[in-house]
N, C-alpha and C positions, 0 to 999 in steps of 0.2 A: 540087451535093452538099449545100449548106447548106439548101436548101429541103426536103430529105427529111424532117427531123423535123416541119416545119410540116405537110406533106402527111399524115404519119402521124397527127399530132394531129387534123387535120381529119377523117381517115377514122375514127378512134376516136370522135370526137364525133358523126359521122354515124351510126355503128353504135349508139351509146348513145341518140341521139334516136329512131332507128327502133325500138329495143327498148322504150323508154319509151312511145312512141306505141302500139305493139302491146299493151303491158301495160295502158295506160289504156283502149284499145278493148275489151280482154277484160274488164276490171273493169266498164266501163260496160255491156257486154253482159250480164254476170252480174247486175249490179244490176237491169237491166230484166227479166231472166228471173226473178230472185228476187221482184221486185215482182208479176209476173204470177202466180207460184206462190202468193204470199201472198193475192192477190186471189181465186184459186180457193178456197183454204182458208177464206176469210172468207165465201164464198157457198154452201157445201155443208155438209150434215149427214151424217155417216157412221154406219154401224152396225158395232159391234164386239162379236163374241161370242167369249168365251174358254171353251174346253172344260175340264173337270176335269183331264184328262190327255191324253197322246198314245195311249192304248190305243185299239184299234179300236172298242170299245163306247162309250167316251166321245166319240170323234170322231163316231160315228154319232148319238149323242144330241145333240151340238151342232147337227147338220144338222136333226134333228127339231124341236128348239127353234126354230131359224131359220125353218123352214117354217111352224110354228104361229104364231109372232109376226107374220110377214109376211102370212099369210093373214087374220089377225084385225085387222090394223091398216093394211091397204093404203089405205083411204079416209082415214085420218088424215094421210098424207103427200101423197097426190095432191090433196087439197083445199087445201093450203097454197100461198100465192102467193110466199112468200119464206122464207129460212132462219129469220128471227126468228119468223114465224108457226109454222113447223114445230117449232122448239124450244119455243115456248110451249105448243103442243098436246101435245108429248111430256111436258113438265113436268107438265101437268094429268093426263095419263094414266099417269104412272109406276106408281101402284099397280095399275092394270089390266094394264099390260104385265108387271109382276113376277108378278102372279097367273097370267097366261096362261103365262108361261115356267115357273113353278113347277108348275103343273098338268100341263104336258107332261112334265116330269121325273118326277113321280110316276106319270103314266100309263104311262111306259116302264119302271116298276119300280125307279126309283132314289130315294134319299132325300137327294140333294145339295141343300144350300140354294142359292137363286138370289138374286143381288142385281142390281138394275137401276138405272141412273142416268145422268145426263148428265155428261160429263167432257171435258176437252181432252186429246187423246192424240196421241202421235207416230205417224205412219204412214209406212212406206217407200213408194217408188214402186210403184204397183199398176195393172195393166191389167185392165179389165173389158170383155171382148169387143172392141169396136172403139175404146174410149176409154181413155186413160191418165191417172191422177192423180199429180202429182208428190209427192215426199216433203214432209212438213211437219207442223205441229201443226194438228189438225182437231178441231172439236167433234163429239162422237159420242154416240149412245145406246149405252151399254156394258152388256152382259149377261154376268155372271160366274157360271159354273156350278161349284159345289163349290169346289175349290182353285184353279181358274182357272189351272192350270199347263200346259195343253195348247195345241196349235196354234190360232191365232186364225182367225176368219172375218170378212172385211171386205166391206162394200158401201156404196153411197151411197143414203141414204134420201131426201134432197132435193138436187136434183131426183131423182125416184125412178128408180133404175137396178136396184134389187133385184128388182123384179117385171117380167117380160117384158111388153112392149107396154103399159106403164103409161100411164094418161091423166094429164092435169094439166100442170103446168109442165114444160117441156122444158129441156135443157141450154142451148140457144141463147137461151132467155128469161132466163137468169140470168147467163151469162158474157158479157164483152165480146169483141170480135173476136180480140184477141191471146190472151186466155185460152182461148177456144174452139179456136183453132188449136193450142194446146199439147195439150189433151186429145184432140182428134180426130186429131192427127198425131204422137202420142207416139213412134212408131218413128223419126221423123226427129230427135228430140231426145234419144235415148238417152244419148249422151255428156254432154250438158248436164244431163240429169236426174240422172245419176250424181254430177256435181259438186254439184248442189243437195242430193242425198240425203246426200252426205258432209258438206256444210256443216250441214244441218238435224240430222243425227245427232250431229254434234259439239256443236252448240248444245244439243240435248236432253241430251247427256251432261254438259255444263257445268251445265245447270239442275238436274240430279239431285244435284249436290254440296251 
């Protein structure tokens, strides 16, 4: 009878050790996942187009601007060998890209001003056809139409996923094996991506204070 408290204490200690071990494994796994997600965001350049509003006309205009910009700048991104080259070329062509987008807005009968620039923007988890990009802070070419209060349109400029069957650098030329596995098998990481999205969203919220 006297050994019962000792056994109970040992059982509690074993449960605590098991819990802490599982917690450390989970934290280690998250740290590894978060590092891979950061690696992905460090290697890709996104496109971010913000419509004037959520009206049907403004959303249609957003798509028309998207198509015009992609049509006239496709070679700009397929010729780049890495993200730094892509960003440098975009920086040089910002006036041209703004002119193209503004011309399309005018051509469609609107007088909204357009601003174009490179920025670092928070993106939620997003799936593009067969690949999924985790939430995080990404460098992006941002095109703001008018008040820029409408639903956004996102894509990946480098490596180019915005244009079907684009030539040039491919995803497996840019990402390492673990990063490539994440984007190509995003469905298998949905729960983990949600955790990353919550974490990145929280950090983005903190950064806005």
